[in-house]
C-alpha positions as CSV (number, residue, x, y, z in Angstrom):
1,M,115.7,92.6,86.1
2,G,114.3,95.9,87.5
3,L,115.2,99.5,88.0
4,V,116.9,101.4,90.9
5,T,116.8,105.1,90.3
6,T,117.4,108.3,92.2
7,K,114.5,110.8,92.2
8,R,113.5,114.0,94.0
9,H,110.3,114.5,96.0
10,P,108.4,117.7,95.1
11,N,109.4,119.1,98.6
12,G,113.1,118.6,97.8
13,L,114.0,115.4,99.5
14,D,116.0,112.9,97.4
15,Y,115.1,109.3,97.4
16,V,115.9,105.9,95.8
17,A,113.1,104.2,93.9
18,V,113.2,100.4,93.5
19,D,110.9,98.7,90.9
20,T,111.5,95.0,90.3
21,A,109.4,92.0,89.5
22,L,109.2,91.2,93.2
23,C,108.5,94.6,94.8
24,Q,108.3,98.4,94.7
25,A,110.0,100.5,97.3
26,R,111.2,104.0,98.1
27,I,114.0,105.0,100.4
28,F,114.8,108.6,101.3
29,M,118.4,109.8,101.7
30,Q,117.3,111.8,104.7
31,G,117.5,109.3,107.5
32,A,118.0,106.4,105.1
33,Q,114.3,106.0,105.8
34,I,112.2,103.6,103.8
35,D,108.6,104.8,103.6
36,Q,107.2,102.4,100.9
37,F,107.6,98.7,100.4
38,T,105.0,96.7,98.4
39,P,105.6,93.1,97.4
40,A,104.3,92.3,93.9
41,G,100.6,91.4,94.0
42,K,100.2,92.1,97.7
43,E,99.3,94.9,100.0
44,P,101.8,97.5,101.2
45,L,103.8,96.5,104.3
46,L,104.6,100.0,105.6
47,W,102.3,102.8,106.8
48,V,102.8,106.6,106.6
49,S,100.4,109.2,107.9
50,N,98.9,111.3,105.1
51,A,99.3,114.3,107.5
52,D,103.1,114.1,106.9
53,D,104.3,116.7,104.4
54,Y,107.8,115.4,103.7
55,Q,109.6,118.5,104.8
56,P,113.4,118.5,104.9
57,G,114.6,118.3,108.5
58,N,111.6,116.3,109.8
59,G,111.7,112.6,110.1
60,I,108.8,111.0,108.1
61,R,105.9,109.9,110.3
62,G,105.8,106.4,109.1
63,G,107.9,103.8,107.3
64,I,111.0,102.8,109.3
65,P,112.7,105.8,111.0
66,I,116.1,104.8,112.3
67,C,116.5,105.6,116.0
68,W,120.3,106.0,116.7
69,P,122.5,106.2,118.7
70,W,119.9,106.1,121.4
71,F,116.2,105.1,121.6
72,G,113.7,107.3,123.4
73,M,114.8,110.2,125.5
74,S,118.6,110.7,126.1
75,D,120.0,110.7,129.6
76,T,121.3,114.2,128.7
77,L,118.8,117.0,129.0
78,G,118.1,118.8,125.7
79,F,119.3,116.0,123.4
80,P,116.9,115.1,120.6
81,Q,114.5,112.2,121.2
82,H,115.5,109.0,119.4
83,G,118.9,110.4,118.4
84,F,119.8,112.3,115.3
85,A,120.3,109.8,112.5
86,R,116.7,110.0,111.2
87,N,117.2,113.7,110.3
88,K,120.6,113.5,108.7
89,I,121.4,113.0,105.0
90,W,122.9,109.6,104.3
91,S,125.0,108.5,101.3
92,L,124.1,105.6,99.0
93,E,127.2,103.5,99.0
94,S,126.3,100.6,96.8
95,V,123.6,99.0,94.7
96,K,123.7,95.3,93.9
97,M,121.2,93.1,92.1
98,R,121.2,89.4,92.5
99,D,118.5,87.4,90.7
100,Q,115.5,89.6,91.5
101,L,116.8,90.8,94.9
102,V,118.2,94.3,95.4
103,D,120.8,95.1,98.0
104,L,121.3,98.8,98.9
105,I,123.8,100.1,101.4
106,F,123.6,103.6,102.9
107,T,126.2,105.1,105.2
108,L,126.0,108.1,107.5
109,P,129.0,110.3,106.6
110,A,131.3,111.3,109.4
111,G,130.4,114.9,108.9
112,E,126.7,114.1,109.6
113,I,127.5,112.5,112.9
114,D,127.0,115.4,115.3
115,K,129.9,115.5,117.7
116,Q,127.9,117.5,120.2
117,Y,125.7,114.5,120.8
118,W,128.0,111.7,119.8
119,P,131.8,112.5,120.2
120,H,132.8,108.9,119.5
121,D,134.6,107.6,116.4
122,S,131.8,105.4,115.0
123,Q,130.6,104.2,111.6
124,I,127.0,103.3,110.9
125,K,125.6,101.7,107.8
126,V,122.1,100.4,106.9
127,L,121.6,97.5,104.5
128,F,118.3,97.0,102.7
129,T,117.5,93.7,101.0
130,L,114.3,94.0,98.9
131,G,112.5,91.1,97.3
132,E,109.3,89.3,98.3
133,T,110.2,90.4,101.8
134,L,112.1,93.3,103.3
135,S,115.2,93.0,105.4
136,V,116.8,96.0,107.1
137,S,120.2,95.8,109.0
138,L,121.8,98.4,111.1
139,V,125.6,97.9,111.2
140,N,127.6,99.7,113.9
141,T,131.4,99.8,114.1
142,N,133.4,101.3,116.9
143,N,136.6,102.9,115.6
144,A,137.4,104.5,118.9
145,H,140.2,103.2,121.2
146,Y,137.7,102.6,124.1
147,D,134.3,100.9,124.6
148,V,131.2,102.5,123.3
149,T,127.6,101.8,124.4
150,L,124.5,102.6,122.4
151,T,120.8,101.8,122.1
152,Q,118.9,101.8,118.8
153,A,115.6,100.8,117.1
154,L,114.1,100.3,113.7
155,H,110.8,102.2,114.3
156,S,108.6,100.2,111.9
157,Y,105.1,101.4,111.2
158,F,102.7,98.8,109.9
159,P,99.3,99.3,108.2
160,I,96.2,97.7,109.7
161,E,92.6,98.0,108.9
162,N,91.3,98.6,112.5
163,I,93.3,98.6,115.7
164,H,90.2,97.2,117.6
165,Q,90.4,94.0,115.5
166,L,94.2,93.6,115.5
167,T,95.9,90.9,117.5
168,A,99.7,90.5,117.8
169,S,101.2,87.1,118.8
170,G,104.6,85.8,119.8
171,F,104.9,87.4,123.2
172,E,104.5,84.6,125.7
173,G,107.2,84.3,128.3
174,S,108.6,87.7,127.6
175,Q,108.9,90.7,129.9
176,Y,107.9,94.3,129.3
177,I,108.1,97.8,130.7
178,E,105.2,100.1,130.0
179,F,105.1,103.9,130.8
180,G,108.2,103.4,132.9
181,E,106.7,100.8,135.1
182,G,107.5,97.1,135.3
183,P,108.9,94.8,134.3
184,F,105.8,92.8,133.9
185,K,105.6,89.2,132.7
186,Q,103.8,88.5,129.5
187,D,101.9,85.4,130.3
188,D,99.7,85.3,127.2
189,D,101.0,84.8,123.7
190,V,98.5,87.3,122.2
191,V,98.3,91.1,122.7
192,Q,95.1,93.0,121.9
193,F,94.6,96.8,121.9
194,D,92.0,98.8,123.8
195,Q,94.1,101.7,125.1
196,E,97.4,103.5,124.5
197,T,100.2,100.9,124.3
198,D,103.9,101.7,124.7
199,R,105.7,98.6,125.7
200,V,109.4,97.8,125.6
201,Y,109.8,94.1,125.5
202,T,112.9,92.0,126.6
203,K,113.5,88.3,126.7
204,L,111.4,88.1,123.6
205,A,111.2,85.4,121.0
206,H,112.7,86.4,117.7
207,T,109.5,86.3,115.7
208,Q,106.1,88.0,116.2
209,E,103.0,88.2,114.0
210,L,100.5,91.0,113.4
211,H,97.1,89.5,112.5
212,T,95.3,92.1,110.4
213,Q,92.2,92.0,108.3
214,N,94.4,92.0,105.2
215,G,96.5,89.1,106.3
216,T,99.3,88.3,108.7
217,I,102.5,90.3,108.8
218,V,105.5,88.4,110.1
219,V,108.2,90.4,111.9
220,S,111.5,88.8,113.0
221,R,114.8,90.0,114.4
222,E,118.5,89.1,114.5
223,N,120.9,90.2,117.2
224,S,117.9,91.9,119.0
225,Q,116.6,90.6,122.2
226,S,114.2,93.5,122.7
227,A,111.4,95.2,120.8
228,V,108.9,98.0,121.1
229,L,105.1,97.7,120.6
230,W,103.4,101.1,120.2
231,N,100.0,102.6,119.4
232,P,99.3,106.1,120.7
233,W,95.5,105.7,121.0
234,I,93.2,108.7,121.2
235,D,94.6,111.3,123.5
236,K,98.2,111.1,122.3
237,S,97.2,111.1,118.6
238,V,95.9,114.7,119.0
239,R,99.2,115.8,120.4
240,L,101.5,114.1,117.8
241,S,103.0,116.2,115.0
242,R,102.3,115.2,111.4
243,F,99.7,112.7,112.6
244,N,95.9,112.7,112.2
245,P,93.6,112.3,115.2
246,D,92.2,109.1,113.9
247,D,95.5,107.6,112.5
248,Y,95.9,105.4,115.6
249,L,93.1,103.2,114.1
250,T,95.1,102.2,111.1
251,M,98.7,101.7,112.3
252,V,100.8,99.9,114.9
253,C,104.6,99.9,115.5
254,L,106.6,96.8,116.2
255,E,110.2,97.7,116.3
256,A,113.4,95.6,116.4
257,A,115.6,97.2,119.1
258,N,118.6,97.0,121.3
259,V,117.4,98.7,124.5
260,L,117.6,98.4,128.3
261,E,119.8,95.4,129.2
262,D,119.9,94.6,125.5
263,C,122.0,97.7,124.7
264,V,125.0,97.3,122.4
265,L,128.5,97.4,124.0
266,L,131.2,97.7,121.4
267,A,134.9,97.1,122.2
268,P,137.4,99.0,120.0
269,G,137.3,97.7,116.5
270,Q,134.1,95.7,117.1
271,S,131.0,95.7,114.9
272,H,127.4,94.8,115.6
273,T,124.5,94.1,113.2
274,M,120.9,94.3,114.1
275,T,118.4,93.1,111.5
276,T,114.6,93.0,111.1
277,H,112.8,90.9,108.5
278,I,109.3,91.8,107.4
279,G,106.8,90.0,105.1
280,W,103.3,88.8,104.5
281,K,102.7,85.3,105.8
């Protein structure tokens, strides 16, 4: 049926390796971050910079970092960008195999939720379902006696052959903010890339496609009305940590999110699940 094993990276980070008839994958305990997912007989679906050295304490530059409990810069000066969940050590709660599919649930222990940044009584889990496609779900539960508001994203990095030849579709009729300006209306269905792109989309259809030279990657979302489309281009690539100056040519991010007016408001005892599905067409 397949193997699910726990292993250790040479630099000390523990990870879960999945090897079945349908796929191979690797998920690190740090950040519950998946950095490899390859369906059987197909190309890898996730990208990681070869400049990343997998050092403990650093989120991996690629795969799917989890941005929680806020996306981007916090409203509070000095708080870490994209929250703190991607640098914490998660626990593997359960492993289930059904037919050839593998379900893995990771939880962020209460002791890893930094009360300095997030004093609320919250529970967060991430569920991975691995088969011919990949599904990742973020599950938030508010255990406090008052309402809690958060933003989040699954910061998915995808491999492409050449950013100059990439087209992304599924954006017609949406709105986006770019570099803090907007909102602008997306009149065309297709987006092409000839400069730095950092768009936060809202009012967006649930499915987009990345048309690469290796085929079409389909990215869909549930309980997410917003998404982020990002490529750092030339100047920013030089400034990014654990990122080669020419990496922008071979990657793009298309991230399921709950941001801006799509933020998550949880009443006491309420839960919310955001899911992204990723696969080759």
